[in-house]
C-alpha positions as MATLAB code, in Angstrom:
seq = 'MTDKTTLRKQMRAIRKKSADALPEAVRGLVFSRPPAPVIERIPQDAVIGLYRASAHEAPAARFAQFFLEAGHRVALPRLLAEDGAMRFADHTDPLGESDLVEGPHGLMQPGENADDIVPDVLFVPLLAFDEKGGRLGQGGGYYDRWIAEHPGALRIGIAWDAQKIDAVPLEPHDQKLHMVVTPQRVYELDA';
ca = [
     100.777   73.383  102.186;
      99.312   70.954   99.643;
      98.345   70.721   95.999;
      95.790   73.205   94.675;
      92.962   70.698   94.207;
      93.183   69.493   97.807;
      93.671   73.038   99.079;
      90.580   74.228   97.196;
      88.481   71.526   98.839;
      89.820   72.432  102.294;
      89.338   76.155  101.752;
      85.773   75.752  100.461;
      84.944   74.007  103.750;
      86.675   76.732  105.781;
      84.934   79.487  103.810;
      81.546   77.771  104.278;
      82.110   77.412  108.009;
      83.108   81.089  108.304;
      80.083   82.299  106.346;
      77.693   79.970  108.158;
      78.924   81.269  111.527;
      77.233   84.601  110.749;
      73.485   85.010  110.381;
      72.673   85.869  106.737;
      71.428   89.347  107.682;
      74.765   90.096  109.344;
      76.881   88.752  106.429;
      75.837   91.582  104.121;
      76.465   94.186  106.794;
      80.023   92.995  107.377;
      81.022   94.227  103.914;
      78.637   97.193  103.747;
      81.224   99.823  102.820;
      84.821   99.651  101.579;
      87.242  100.620  104.349;
      89.099  103.952  104.199;
      92.498  102.491  103.115;
      90.763  101.010  100.055;
      88.763  104.135   99.207;
      91.954  106.231   99.416;
      93.558  104.171   96.617;
      90.652  104.495   94.179;
      90.693  107.414   91.731;
      87.492  109.454   91.554;
      86.687  108.470   87.964;
      87.725  104.797   88.237;
      85.558  102.026   86.793;
      85.019   99.451   89.535;
      84.860   95.740   88.727;
      83.151   93.564   91.300;
      81.577   90.112   91.383;
      78.224   88.642   92.289;
      78.925   86.479   95.320;
      77.931   82.852   95.171;
      77.180   80.790   98.256;
      79.616   81.467  101.095;
      81.750   83.998   99.195;
      82.306   87.339  100.880;
      79.438   89.522   99.608;
      80.223   92.393   97.246;
      76.776   93.872   96.438;
      76.971   96.637   99.061;
      80.413   97.656   97.795;
      78.842   97.921   94.323;
      76.027  100.074   95.705;
      78.536  102.290   97.546;
      80.585  102.888   94.394;
      77.512  103.577   92.254;
      76.296  106.137   94.773;
      79.781  107.706   94.760;
      79.501  108.253   90.995;
      81.621  105.357   89.721;
      80.653  103.017   86.913;
      80.388   99.462   88.191;
      80.963   96.299   86.182;
      80.473   92.588   86.745;
      82.130   89.706   84.917;
      80.396   88.337   81.859;
      81.512   84.903   80.690;
      81.273   84.742   76.929;
      81.523   80.982   76.599;
      82.657   77.971   78.521;
      86.116   78.332   76.944;
      87.452   80.751   79.543;
      86.737   84.135   77.954;
      85.626   86.805   80.437;
      84.849   90.474   79.996;
      83.269   93.017   82.293;
      79.983   94.774   81.579;
      77.927   97.574   83.151;
      76.020   96.638   86.300;
      73.447   99.167   87.457;
      71.298   97.353   90.032;
      73.492   95.620   92.645;
      70.767   95.169   95.254;
      67.828   94.259   92.988;
      69.888   92.531   90.274;
      67.250   93.355   87.648;
      69.998   93.788   85.010;
      71.382   90.238   85.356;
      70.730   87.078   83.339;
      71.918   83.518   83.747;
      75.189   82.802   81.954;
      77.570   79.850   81.646;
      77.954   77.655   84.731;
      74.603   79.035   85.978;
      76.253   82.302   87.057;
      74.243   85.512   87.000;
      75.856   88.188   84.847;
      75.015   91.386   82.949;
      72.826   90.761   79.902;
      74.023   91.032   76.322;
      72.733   94.626   76.061;
      75.022   95.842   78.867;
      78.066   97.748   77.596;
      81.478   96.127   77.922;
      83.749   98.254   80.106;
      87.249   97.723   81.475;
      87.647   98.144   85.239;
      90.468  100.235   86.665;
      89.939   98.595   90.056;
      89.025   94.935   90.369;
      87.545   93.329   93.488;
      87.921   89.558   93.221;
      86.491   86.559   95.044;
      88.872   83.934   96.365;
      89.235   80.711   98.277;
      92.539   81.597   99.980;
      95.125   84.368  100.110;
      98.509   85.028  101.669;
     100.384   88.151  102.740;
     102.571   88.084   99.618;
      99.583   88.723   97.337;
      98.940   85.091   96.429;
      95.337   84.235   95.579;
      93.743   80.821   95.202;
      90.658   81.012   93.010;
      88.119   78.409   91.926;
      90.471   76.982   89.302;
      88.948   78.234   86.061;
      91.641   80.866   85.490;
      89.149   83.547   84.400;
      90.520   86.243   86.712;
      94.181   85.321   86.131;
      93.736   85.619   82.355;
      91.833   88.914   82.665;
      94.445   90.403   85.023;
      97.301   89.278   82.740;
      95.622   91.226   79.916;
      95.033   94.275   82.177;
      98.089   94.445   84.462;
      97.478   98.086   85.445;
      94.252   97.332   87.326;
      94.333   97.657   91.102;
      93.464   94.152   92.385;
      91.660   93.745   95.701;
      90.404   90.489   97.193;
      87.394   90.265   99.502;
      87.484   87.368  101.963;
      86.598   86.020  105.362;
      89.472   86.213  107.861;
      89.764   82.407  107.994;
      90.722   82.337  104.295;
      94.239   83.653  105.005;
      96.916   80.962  104.803;
     100.702   81.008  105.138;
     101.455   80.506  101.445;
      99.285   80.041   98.376;
     100.934   77.623   95.914;
     101.548   79.731   92.816;
     102.225   78.809   89.221;
     103.682   81.176   86.589;
     100.211   82.148   85.278;
      98.818   83.055   88.733;
      98.285   86.780   89.249;
      98.818   88.464   92.613;
      96.603   90.875   94.551;
      97.516   94.334   95.808;
      95.136   94.257   98.791;
      92.657   92.001  100.595;
      89.714   93.219  102.679;
      88.409   90.972  105.454;
      85.888   91.782  108.197;
      88.729   92.500  110.626;
      91.581   93.856  108.516;
      92.854   95.387  105.292;
      96.002   93.686  104.012;
      98.429   95.711  101.881;
     100.208   93.011   99.877;
     103.490   92.559   98.020;
     102.067   92.293   94.472;
];
């Protein structure tokens, strides 16, 4: 389609338009519970890694609440420095966010007292995806590096329907997704 930098700019605009088309109160309800095909793939004792959605990203807080109530441990990314290191740490308050502090890049993340844990299932934000498991992220490589170090994790994207494209341009370091959840569909991918 185009180079990644140009594609990221285009997809940010598409994602913004998709999110803005829904009233804010409705946005959170769209992703209020993981769909059955996703729940069926998650072991009962799995640690669930999620993300704190930034502006216009598909929201993940209600998924976090669902998994906590189902007895899972939930983790959010914690950036250790601006050099690209990312771990996951316990997240216990997805709706109130009382356990989060500001980290690098102004992102809210679990505080230093939260235990590091390794997710078995990882829900990831994205700018674009394709039906072959390709994912276009923000460009920092945090998720690709984490996934490369933890290849056994089930990887699931959360996106607006308009974020699907024909083909994500992939480089050797890019890691693929197993599934993507959108408001209208669950994609089982070729990863």
